[in-house]
N, C-alpha and C positions, 0 to 999 in steps of 0.2 A: 503493500498502498505505498504512494505517495504521501510524502509529507512537506507541510508550509509554514512559512515563519512570519510571523506577523508583530510590529513596533506595534507599542502604544495599544496594546491587542483587549485594553479594559472597560473600554468608553469609547462611544461613537462609533465613527467609521471603521475603526480598527476593530472594536466588538462585533459590528456587523460584516464584517469582511470572516473574520470568525466562524458565522453561524455560518456563512454561506457557504463556506469551503469542507466545512466539517460535514455539512447535508449534500458534500460530494465527493465524501469518503475519502479527504485527506484527514493523516492525522495530521497533530499543528504542536507548533512551538511557542511558545506567548512571552512574548518580550514587553516587559513594565517596568518602572521603578515600585510600583504597590505590591507587595508581595503577596499575603492577604487578599487582595483583590485580582492578582493573579490565580491563588487556588481555590477562589469561587468560581471565576471562570472556569477554566480545566474541568474542574468536579462538576458543573455541568452541562458543557462540551461530553463531555465522557457518558454521561449518565444518558442524555439526550441523542446524541448521534452516535451511539457505539465505538468512538474511535477513542486512540491513545494520544494523552497530553504530553507537553514537556513544558515547565514554566523556568524559567532566567528570569531574574532577575537584574535588571540594569539599569542605569540612569545615564542617558549617549552626550549629558554634555563631560564623561569623564573618559577619556578615553582607552582607559584600562578594559570598563565596559564592556563598551564596544569593541574593543578587542576580543573579548570574551562570546560576541555575539559572533565576532566575524569567525571564528576557530570552530564555533556550533555549526557554521552556515558551509565548510567543509570538511567536515568529519565525515568521509566516505560511509562510516559502516551504517549512518541512517541518514541517506544523502536528501536534501531541497531539493523540491521542484519547485519552490512558489514562495517570491520572497516580495511580500508587500513592506515597503516603506512609511509607515501612518505616523508613526510619532512626531506629533510637535505640538507647540505656544504659539499663541501671540504674545506682544509687548503694548499693553494700552498705556503709551506713553507718545510724546514728536521724540526723534531721535537729537534733537537739540537738549531735549528733560533728560532721556532715557539714561540708567549707571553703563558705564562701557561694562560691565560682568554680564550685567544680563542680555547687550550686545551680541558676547563674545557668546554665551550659550546658547540664541539662537543660530547664529550660526554654527555650532559642533552637533544641535540638532536636526536644523533643517538643511540642512548642506554637507556639513562633515561629515557624520552616521552616516546617513544613505549614500554618497559616494562611497565610502568606505566597503559600506556591504556590497553594492553592488561590484565592487573592484577587488571582492573576495571570492564571490561566488560566481561570477563571470564567465572564469579559466575553465571551472568544474561544468557550468555547463557547455561549454562548447565543446568538452573534452566529449559530452553524452549527447550532443543535438540534442538540447531539450530544454524547456524550463521556461518559467514567467516572472518576468519584475513588474509588479504594476507600482510608481510610487506616484503618492498621495500629495498632491504639489494642489494648485486652487486658481481660479478663475482670476485672482489676485496678482498671477506672474504676469500679465500684459495691463495693468494699471501701474499709476505713481503711489503706494501707499506703506512708501517707509523702506523697511530692512526687511519687514513680511514680505511684500513682494518683490523686492531684491533677491532673498532666498529662493521664494519658490520660482522664480525667472531661471534661476541657475538651473533647479529640480526639473522643470520642461524642459529646456531647451536640451541636456545632458540626456531627459526620456527619448529626446524624438532625436538627437544625436546616436545613442546604441539601438535606436528602433530602425536606422536606418541603415548602419553599420553592420546589423547582423539579418538585415532582411534575406538575403539566402540562406539563413538557416533557421530550426523548430524554435529558436529562442523569442520567444515575444516580450518585450519593453512596452510599458505604456503609462503616460502622467496622466492621471485620475484628475480631473483641474473642477472642483464641483465651485456650485457659488456657498450661499448661504444652507446650512444645516442644520437640523435640529441636533444639538450635541453639548456635550459640557465646555466646549473648546470654550465659548462666547463668555459664560458665567465665568471659568476660571481666570481667564483674561480681566475678568471686569469693564466688560465691553456694556455700551448701550445701545441695546438693539430692538425695544422697544416699540423706535416708530417705524418698523421696518414691516413695509406691507408682506400679506400674509402669501400673496402669490409669488413673492422670490425666497421662501424658503422651501430647500427639498428635506425627504425624509433620508436617514441612511442607507436603509435595508436599499432601497431606489439608487441610490447614487452604485453603492457598490454592485447591486446587479449590472447597471447599464457598464461599469467598468471591467465585470470579468468577462461581456459579452463583445467588446469594445478590446479586450485582450486579445482574447483567443481568435477572435478575425482579423490579428496583426496589427490593428490601428495604433499609430505613434500617439493619440490623445481619444481622452473621451470627457466628455465635456456635457453630463446629464443634465436635462432640464432643457425646452425649449427656448425658456427667458434667459438660461445661460449663452444658448447657443447666438442667441440674437447678442446681446452685450456685449461677449466674446469677440465677436466678429467687429461690431462696432472698436473694440478697445484694442484689437489687432490692427487692422485697417483704417480706423478714423484718424482724420489728423491728429497730431499726436501734442499743441499744444490745449487743446479742449481733453481731449484723453486725462494730458497729467491733472489738471484743474479739478476733472470730477473725481480724479481719485483721491487729489486730497483733500475733498472736500466729504467724501464717505469717510476718511482715514477719520477725521476731525468730528464728524456726530457720532463714530463709537467710543470716543475718548471720555472719560466722566472728568477728566483735568487736563483742559488741550493747553 
């Protein structure tokens, strides 16, 4: 039976991925910081889907923890067929006011960790000519919304690049670029979301199902929801001065302290 590894596996999009993959018969390696929540998630998945799970407690701001996850990815005794790079967080402050340490943590989790994990597993996937990587990015990767957008841009472009380079193989690399999704993400970041129209909200299960279909079809990008297909098209191909201005407005509305 094939095995999938999911970072940020205890909540939101990551948790939805664990259920989708378990329903497809994958054994799971669950990665997150909270040991108790990881164990609860693992037990629930084992009971409902009759699969095997492993728990890896790892804070992806810690280079040694990332190395531990990378080491599991290349363990040939139990090879990883699917990697979901989902772990992430946002900063609810302007770059002009945010602590440097927090900004560096953001880069560690959103840029360095997924890059390092991809770099670890891709040679193994190339050797056996199979595998799936889904990097959870964001429609924010096409707007100007501080270092979060900049980090997600890196992940989107890297995914597109690897998808193109590996097109002749059976390895699939996709960037999932959702819009606003009902998860713990905004609450944890202390972001103001009460003024957002209902039609802009997506559900994690739908986002994950769309991403899986896109990845298995070999698509470089998954943009769930008609509304975000339209908005991302405007962000990608519209006049940059307008896109920059609107991106800044979105960012400011989310902050509790501008």
